[in-house]
Every structure is written in structure tokens, then in C-alpha cells.
N, C-alpha and C positions, 0 to 999 in steps of 0.2 A: 699806716694805711694811706693809700693814694688819695689825694684830695680831689674828689669829683666836683669840679667847680660849680656846676649848676645842673639841675635835673633835666631829663631828656626834653620835656615839653618846653622848657625855657631855652635850651640850647638851639632848638630848631630855628630861632629867629636871630641868632648871633650874626652880627655884621651883614645883615640882609638889608639892602636898600629898598625903599618902597617902589613898587612898579607902577607903570601907567595902566590905565584901564583899557587894555587891548583885548579884552575878552577872557574867558576862562582858560588858563594855561594847563589845568589838570595836573599840576605838579605840586606836591606838598613836601616841603623840606622838613623832614621829620627829625633829623639831627644834623650834625655838622658833616656827615659823611654819606647820607642816603637820600634818595628821592623816590617817591611813590606816585604813580599816576593810576588812579582807581577807575575802573570801567564797570559796565554791566549794571545789574540791579543795585548794588551797593553804591556805585558811582552816582546813579540817579538819585538815590536817597540823600547822599551827601550834598550833591548839587542843590537839591530842593531846600535842604536845611540852611545852607549858606545863603541862598538867594532870598528865601522867604522869611528867614529868622535873623541870621547874623547881620546881613547887610541892612535889613529893614529895622533893626533895633533903634529906637529913638534915644540917642545919647543925651539930648537935652533933658528928656524926661527922667532918665535914671541918674543923672548928675544933679538934678534940681535940689534934692535934699541937702547936698553939700553946701549949696548957696544959702539955703533957708535956715539951717541950724535950729530947727524948732521941735525936734523930737523929744517928747516928754514921757512917752509910754515905754521906753526901753526896747524899741523894735529894731529891725535889721535892714532898713532901706539901703544902707551903704555897702552891703555885700554885692548888690546887683551889678554895679559897674566893674568891680574887680573880676567877677566871674565872666562877664562879657569880654573883658580884655584878654583873658586866658585863651578864649577861642578866636576872638577877632584878629589877633596878631598872626597866628599861623594861617588862618583862612585868608588874610590879606595877601600873604605870600602865595597861597594856593591860587587865588583868583586874579591878582593884580588889579583889583577893582578900585577905581578912583573914588567911587562913592564911599566904599568902606574906608579908604585912606582918609577921606575928608571927615568921616565920622569919628575915627579914632583920634585924629588930630584935634578935632573940636572938643571931644571929651577930655583929652589931656589938658587942653587950654583951660577948660572950665574947672577941672580938678586943681590945677596949679593956682588958678585965681582964687580958689576958695581957701587955700592954706593960710592959716593965721601966723603972725610973727613968732608965736611959740612953737610952731611946727605942726600943730594939730590940723588934721584933715578929717572931717566927719560932720555929723549933723546934730550932736548933742549940745545943749547949753552947758557951760562950764561946771555948773553946780552938780550935775549928775554924770559927768564924764568919768570914764574908767570905773564904772560902778556895777550895778547888778544887771544891767541890760546887755545889749549886744555891741557896745561901743568898741571894745577891744577886738572883737570878732570882725567888725566892720573895718577897723584899721588894718587888720591882717589882710583882708581882700584888697584894700586900697594899695598896700605895699606890693602885693602880687601884681596888680594892674600896672603900677608904675614900673616895676621891674620887667614885665613883659614888653612894655613900650621901649624901655631903655635898651633892651637887648636887640631891638630892631633898628634903633637909631643912634645908639651910643650918645644920647643927649646928656650932657653934664647937668643941665638944669633939672631934668627929670630924676637923675640919680641923686642929686642934691636934695630934691623934695622928699624922696624916699628916706634918705638919711635923716633929714630933719624930723620927719614923722616918727621914725624909730627912736630918735633922740628924745622926742617928746614922751613916748611911752616909757623909756628908761627913766626919765626925770620924774614921771608921775608914779610909776609902779616898780621901778628897779630898786636896788639897795638904797635905803634911806629916802625913798620916793616921797613926793609931796602928799600923796593920797594916804600914806600911812598904812597901807595894806600890801600884801603880796599880790602879784599878778594873778595867781591861781585862785585867790579869794574873791575875784570879781567874776561877773557872769554867773553861769549856771552849771549844773551837773558836776559838782565837785571840782570845778575849775577846767573841765574839758575845753569849753568854747574859747576862753581867753588863752589857755595854754597852747592852743593850736597855732598861735602867732609864731611859734618856734620855727615853722617851715620857712616863711619869708625872712625871718631874722637870719637864718642860716644862708638863704640865698643872698641877702645883703652882705653878709660877712664874706661869702665866696667871691663877690664882685669887688669888694673894697679891701679885703684883708685887714680891716681895722679891728684890732683886738677887742675893743669895747663891745662890739656886737657878738663876738664869740663868748666873752665874759657874761653878757646878758643871756645868751642862749644857755650857758652853763647853769646860771641861776634858775632859768625856767625848767631845765631838765632836773635839777635837784629838787625843786618843789613838786614837779609832776611825778617824781618817783619816790621821794622820801617823806613828804608831809603826810601825817596820818589821816588828815581830813581832806587830802588832795586827790588827784586822779589815780595815784597808786598804779601807774602803768607798768612798773617793773616787777615788784615782788608778787603781786596778785597773778600776773601772767606766768611767772616762773614757778609759782606754786601750783599751777594747773587749774586755777579758778576760772570757770567758764565765764565768758563775757556777760552773760545774762545773770550771773550769780555774784557779781562784784559789789553789790550794794551792801551796806552794813559793816564794812571793814574800816573801823576807825571813825565812822561818823554815823549819824542816825538817818537812815534812808527815809525819804518822803513816802508816805503811803496813801496820799490823797487820790492817786490815779490821774492827776492832772497832767497836761502836756508838758508844762514847764515846771521843773523842780530844781531846787538849790543843791541838793546833796546826792541825788541818785547818780550811779555810774553806768546806767544802762543805755545811754544815748549813743547810738551807733555811728552816726555821721561824724560827730565831734570826736569820739574816741579814735576812729580811724585817722582823722585829720591830725591828731596828736602823734600817732605812730608815724605818719608821714614825716613830721618834723624830727622825731627821734631818729629815723633812718638817715635823714640828712645830717644830723649831728654825728651819728655813728660813722658816716663816710669820712668826716673830717678828723674825728678824734680816735677812731678805732675802738670805741667802747663796745665790745662784743656782747656784753650782757644786755644792752639796749636792743641790738639786733636779735638776740635770742628771744627776748620778750615779744618783739614785734612778730617774729616768725611763729612763735607759739600761739599768739593771738590769731594770726591769720589761719593757722591750722584748726584752731578751735572754731572759728567762724565757719569754715567749710563743714566741719563735722556737725555743729550744733545749730547753725542759723541759715545756711544757704539752701534755698528750695530748688525744685527742678527747673525753674526759669532763671536760676542764677541770681535771684533777688533775695532780699532779706528785710527784716525789721517790721514791727507793728507800731504805728505811731512813732516811727524812727527809733524805737527802743528794741534792744535785744530781748528775745523772749523764748529761746530754744525753739526757734521757728521751723527748723527742719522737720521736727516731729509733729508740728501742728499745722503744716501747710495745707492740709486737706480741710481745715476749718475756716469759717468766715471771720477772720480777725479784722479788727479796726485798722483803717489806713495802712493797708499792706503795701510794702515794697515802694517806699518813696523814691522818686527818681534821683534826688540828691544823694541818698544812701547808695543807690545803684552805681552812680558815677564815682563816688568816693571809694566804693569797693573795687571798682575797676582800676582806679589810680593806685590803690594799695597793692593790688595784685601786680600791676605793672612795675611798681618799685621793687617788689619781692622777686619778680622774674629777672629784672636787671641785676639784682644783687646776688641771686642764687644760681641763675641759669637753669633752674628746675622747670621743665616744661609743664608741670602740673598747674603752675600759675597762669600759663597761656591757656590751658584747658579751662580754667575758671573765667578768664577774660572772655574767651570764645562763647562759653555757655551764657554768660550774662549779656554779652553784646547781641547775640542772635535772638535772645528772648526778652528779658526784662528791659533792656535798653531800647531796642527797635520797637518794642511794644509801646513804649512811652512816647515815641516820636510820632506826631500827627502825620497822616499820609502826605500832606502837602509840605511838610517840613517846617511849618510856621510856629509850632509850639510843642511843649512837652506836657504830658499828663503829670499831675502831682503824684498820683498813686496808680498802680496797675495791679488790681486784684487778680488772683488766679481764676476766679469765677465772678462774672458780673458784666460790666460794660466799661468802656473807656469814656473819659470825660475830661473837660477842661480843668486846668489847674486852679489854684486858689487866687484870690486877690489879696496879696499880702500888704500889710502896713498902709492901708488906704491907697494902694497903687494898683494899676491895671497890669500887674505882672506878679511873678512869684519866684521863689528861690529855685524851683525846678526848671522853669522856663529859662531863667538866667543861666543855670548850671548846665543844662542839657547838651549844648554843643561841645562841651569839654569831653564828653564820653566817647565821641567818634575818634578823638585824637588818640585815646588809649589803644584802640584797635589799629589805627593807621600807623602809629609809632612802632608797634610790635609786629606788624604784618611781615616786614622784611627789614633786617638790619645786618650790619657787618660788625664783627667783634674779634679782636686779636687777629688771627690769620684766616678766619672763616666768614662765610655768608650764611644767614639763617632765615628760613621761612617758618614763621609760627602759625600763620593763617593762610587760607586758600581762597582767593577771590581773584577775579579777572583784574590784572594790574600789570603795568610796565614798571619795573623797579630798577634802580641804579644805586651803586654805592662804591666806596673806596675801602679796600681792605687795610685796616690800620697798620698791621705789621709790615706790609710790603709797599703800601701806597698805590697798589694796582687797582684799576677800575674794573668793576663787574656790572653786568646788566642781564636781566632775565625778563621774559614776557610770559605771563601766566594767563591761561584761559581756564575758567572753571565756572560751573553753575552751583558749586558747593555753597551751602549744604543741601540745596534741593537735589543735587546729584551727588554721587559718592566718588567723583573723580576730579583730577586736576591734571593739566598738561602744561609743562614748563619748558620753554625754549630758550636756549642760551643765546644771548647777544654779546657774550664775552669772548675775547680773544687776546692772546699775548699777555695774559695775566699770570702765567705760571700755574702751579698746582694750587687750587683753592678748594678747601673742604666746604661742601655745601651741606648744611644740616637741615633736615626736614623733620618737623615735629609730627610724630605719629600719635594721634589723640588716644587717651587712655580708654575711651569707650570703643575704639576700633580694635577688637581682639585679634584680627588678622588684617594685614594690609599688603598690597602688592606694589612694588616699585620697579620700574623698568628704565634703563638708560639706553637709548637708541635701540629699543626693542629687546634688550637683554635683561632678564629678570635678576633682581638682586637678592642676596641672602642676608639673614641676620636681622630682620626687621622685627622690632619688639614694641608693643603698644605702650604708651606712656613714656616714651623716650624719644630722643632725636636719632634719626638714621642719617649717617654721614656718608656722603659720596665725595671722595677726595680724588680729583683728576684735574688734568689740564684742560679747561673748558675751551671748546671751539665753537665758532659761530654755527648755529643750527643744531647743536646737540639737543636731544629731546628727552625729557624726564616725564614719565607717566606714572601717576599715583592712583591707586584704587583702594578705597577704604571699605571695611566691613561696616555697613550701616543698617543694622536691623532695627525694627520697632521692638522696644522692650517694655514690658509691663512693670509698674511699680505699685505695690500693694501696701496700704497704710491704714490700719484700724478700719477694715471693711470699706475702704475706698480704693479706687483704681485710677491710675494715670498712665499715660504712654509717652515715651520719648523715641525719637528717631535720630540717632547720632547725637549731636549737641542740641537738638531742637525739641522743645516740649510741644506736644500736639493738643489741639482743642477742638471741640465741636462748636459750631457757630450757627446762630439763628438764620443766617442767610442760606444755609443748606436746606432748611425747612424739612428736616428728616426725622421728626419725632420728638418725644418728650425727653429732655436731658436728665430728668430726675428718675426715670425708670431704672430700676436697679439691675446690675449684672448678676447673673447666676454664679454660684460658687464654683471654684475650680481653677481660676487663673492664679498663677503663682508669682510671687515677687521675683523679678529678674527673668521671667519667661520671655522667650523670643516669640513674637506674634507674627506668624506666617500669613495671616489672612489680610494684612494691610497691603494695598496696592496703590501706586501713584496714579492719579487721574487728572484730567484736565480741570483747571480751576473754572468755576462757573462765572466768576466776575474778575475784572482786572484788579480789584481791591485785594485779592488773595495772592500771596506769593507762591504757595504750594498747597496741594490738596491730595487727600488719600481716601479711598473707600476701604471699609473694613466690615467683615461679616463676623458678628460677635454674639455671644450668648446673653442677650439682653431680655429682660422681662421675667415676671414671676409665674406665668401661667404654664407651669411645667407639664401638667397633665392634659392640657388642651392640645389636640393635634396641630392646630395652627400656631398657638402660642408657644409651644415647645420648640419651634423652629428658631434658628438664629436670625438676627436682623442685620441688614446692611445699612450702615450709617456712614457719615463723612466727617473727616477731620481736616483742619488746616494747621499751619504753623501758628504757635501762640502769638507771635508778633503781629500776624495779620488779623487775629481774632478781635472782633469788636472795633476794627480800625476806622469805621465810618464815623465814630464818635456821635452816633445817633442813639437815642435812648431805646429805640426798638431793635438795636443790634446788640445782642448779648451772646455770651459764650460760657463754656465750662471746660475745666481741665481735669478735675477730680470727680469721679462718678461713684455713686453708692453701690455697695455689694450686699447681697442678702446676708442676714444672720440666720443661724440655726436655733432650734428650741433650747439648746443647752448653753447658749452664749449670753 
């Protein structure tokens, strides 16, 4: 199996020198062969997030716990810096901001200064290190942060600090470790949290080729797949056990219902993080059973857990959420889970080339992810219910921040890294947004460039203009979303044949400057019916009613008759009433129970917006709803 040296998000910073603060360059180096310059609505959202969140992050504040080393509650303050670095490094390349450069440099200096002679970087006193809390989890994110910085600078000092930290973990929890326990036996959820350190351990191995790190990774994989009371990420997946049903296999599941549990295997974020590491290990070792388990788990999550907004999980736990999404479950759709799901899909898309994983990233990005991002880009909501209101995240660990706000900027990178890429002899568009993209075809070394204009998914069309010449024949692959049952593709005005939804449509030609590709998608509004509740989607976007429309009672039931999967022809795009809303639609629908009253029997005209815009003022008087009640009959 070819050794994929480091994952896409890390590759993007390889051998990149820090730029001066010359203003926003609008160019994000997404991998070693491609550039993306994002424009339009999404470009504005990205710019705001970078300016008001990433650049303004107080690195002294999030690195202070590493200096203090006073954590006795088993909490997770030390994850915030590593998550920040995952986004800060590529966005530094994107902006060339001197302020951001100074911040990341200062953060690195403080982290290195906090490292103890034994190699430990963290905030736990020695007596409770590598124990029941989040210490190993924190060291995982610290390793990630160090390696993101190393890839930008090739600093031997930073790589050495990461090696010393990993060596510390090996000495404490590796074979014959000082703590006398296996790594998976620390932390919570049958070892998920601690075992997820596998991902940066593999990153470190890929950079150093030091066999001791691969050996340590092999030990982690053995424990996370073979230990009866461990994560059981291999056999349970290959047996077809749904992610929500994996408790009770080889251990006694906790039944208290509390947030933190020692032995349950339903924790979504940490489980997917473990599979990320397993896929990194698979790329080096070729162990296909690990890949098969990860793929089976991803497919199960789509079937059993993902809702119409592309989100999942209740209190970060798997709960067969797809069939329960119409109900008001607790702490629905945590943003950390949303982003980890996007990263998992991104990895599976890279490894399989199956466009269905791009479908999933798209659905999640345009709904659950953008819904969590505050309008000014400054923070992320901790949870985004399908009905209710948006609100600020938590204050975690006695700090004025939280895991989701720290994690949030990473999600945009998944969308950007897969919008356009080159692979083998081809160029690939997975998503459609206004952007100028450039790349080098790996097989030939030829440069390609395209300029896309699109209001998608507000509109159903995209226009791509070739800026490519003298590159020879380059297949251009266009993802046709699975929800678009028909699509039209034209090249220089000539309609193409053989377009199939849920696949890539390939145009192989010698591109010339000014060649034009036009794409039109079938984007109907479709009804979804679940246990006498109804929701509506348009293309990849979930629709919602919002209190700002002031158009009636959201709890008034629909009359019977709308079928699951029905195309709703009564929806029309209309002008948005405020700049807060990205898109708006009017719909004349059979709402209300007064069937025999001449006035009440008439249909009502109400308004919908995209789910990501719903409730985005973050004011308590701004509420929304996506699932609506439907009448029952006397025999039901």
C-alpha cells in the first residue's frame, strides 16, 4: 500500500513560509498541488470567521493551563490550543496575516516553554496524569498542534518537542509502561478518547519514519480492536452492529444516563476520531479489515444517525437519530460531532473516490455546520437543534470558551479541501461555489485553472470557465449530486450525454482558455414524512420556518395527504425580508384543522428559509422549526 505521508489538511502547509501581513490574499493552499480562492457568500462567511474568530483567538488564554498544571477535575482545557492550530495554520497561509503569525508563534513558544524534562506537555499534576480524565486526549491535540506548525516551518525544535511528548506517552502507557495500564484503559467510553491519539502518532511516524512510533500505533490498534472491554472498533463493525447498539459487548454498559461514562461505546465524536486514526494506519500498513470496518461504520452512520441537516448525535451519543430527528432530543447535533463527521467523510472520500461522501460533506456543510457559525463569524453554537433557537456555546472547564468554538474553524477546511482537487490524471469538482481554482495534474505535471461562478445552492446552476491551456487532454470530473435526479451539462453550448445522479460526469478534452461549462441541477423541494411530522428539503438544503417571517403558528398541523418523497410544486423562491437570511421561499400548503369551515379549509401561504439562516440572530425571540406536525386519524 502506498505510504500516504500525511493527511490532506496537514499537507496543505508543507514547506510554506510565513507571509507578511499584506492583506487578504484569498488563496488557500489546500494540498501540495492546488489553490482555491473563494468568493461570494461563502467567501464572506469564511473571511468573517477568520477575522473575528481565528485571528482574534487569545493564545495566551488558551495556553495558560499548560503553564499552570493545576487541573484536578479531569477536564479538557488542553484540547483548545491543538484545535486552534489545525485551523490557524492554513488560515495563516490564506490571509498572510502578521497578527495571526505572531499569535501562532507566541502560542508555540509558550507550549515549548511548558514542556517538562520528561517530555510531558499538559496541565495535570503527575499523580493523576494518564488516568481517568482527558489528559491523553489533550496530549493528542497538542501533538496535532505541534505537527501543524512543524509542517509550516520545518522547525526541528517543534518536531523534537512532539517526539518527546509521544515518547512520554509511550513510557507511561506503552508496553511495560510506568502507569501499569494499557492506553485504552485510561479516559472514558471504553477507551475511545485516549485511543484516538492514534491519528497524530501515525502523523509523527510518517514524518520521522521512526519504527517505534509505528510499533506504538500497532499496540493501540491491537487494543482498540481486540480487547474485549476496549473500543471493539473492528469486530463489532464487521458484524454489522449499529453504532448506537455497541454497548454491552464484553463490558457492562453504564446505565446512569450521565454525560460521562467509563464503559459505553456510544460516544460519537471520539468513536469517529478513532476511525480517523485507523484509516491513517491502514494507509501505511494496508490492513484492509480496518478500512472495511471504518467504511461499514460510515455507512451505518448515514443510515441510522444522520438527519436532514447532515448532523447527528444526542448529547454527543449515537441514538438511532435518523428515525428520531422529529423529536426534541437533548443537546442535539453538537458542533464538534458535526465537524468530526465532515472530517471522517473527507477521509473516506479521499480513500474511496465515491462521490456519496462528498454528498454527505455538502449536506452537513450547508446545514448543520453553517447553522452553528454565528453571523459575524466570531463563535460557534455548541448545539444546533432542528427546532428551537440558536445560542452561545458553553463555558467549558471554567474558561470563556468551549470545545465547539475551538473546533469550529476546522469544518470549513473540509469543504475547501474537497471543492476542487487534482488526482492522477484528472481534475475534480466536488462542490459548486464561486471560486478561482488552480492545480497541477499529478500524472503529467501540467497546470490547470478554472473560474467558477455560482449562487448554488440558492440557485441550481454553475458556470465554469477554463483558464487552462497547453495542458494536453485533462479529464474534468463533475460531481452530480445524488439528490439531482436529472442534470444538464453543456460544454461551449453543446449538451452532453450520459449524466447520472450520484456519480461523477467526466469531460475529457484538451482545455482551451475561455471554454465554458454550464451545469444545471434538478433542485425540487421534496417532502419528508416521519411519524406524522413533515419536513422539506430543496437540493442539499433543509428548509425551516422562522419567527422573523411573522406568518402564523408553527404548531398548527398539516392536513393529511402529503407523501414521503413528494415533490412540492407550491414552493417559490422569493426576496428575503432581511439581510440575515440567505434564501427565502413562499409555499401554499394545506395547514390547519378547520376542514369544514369555508375559510379554514383553504390552504395557507407561509414562508421558509434555509436552515442555516434560521435563528441566526442568536436572540431568544428568534425561533424556528423544521419538522411540523401532521394530523392523526381516528383509527391511528
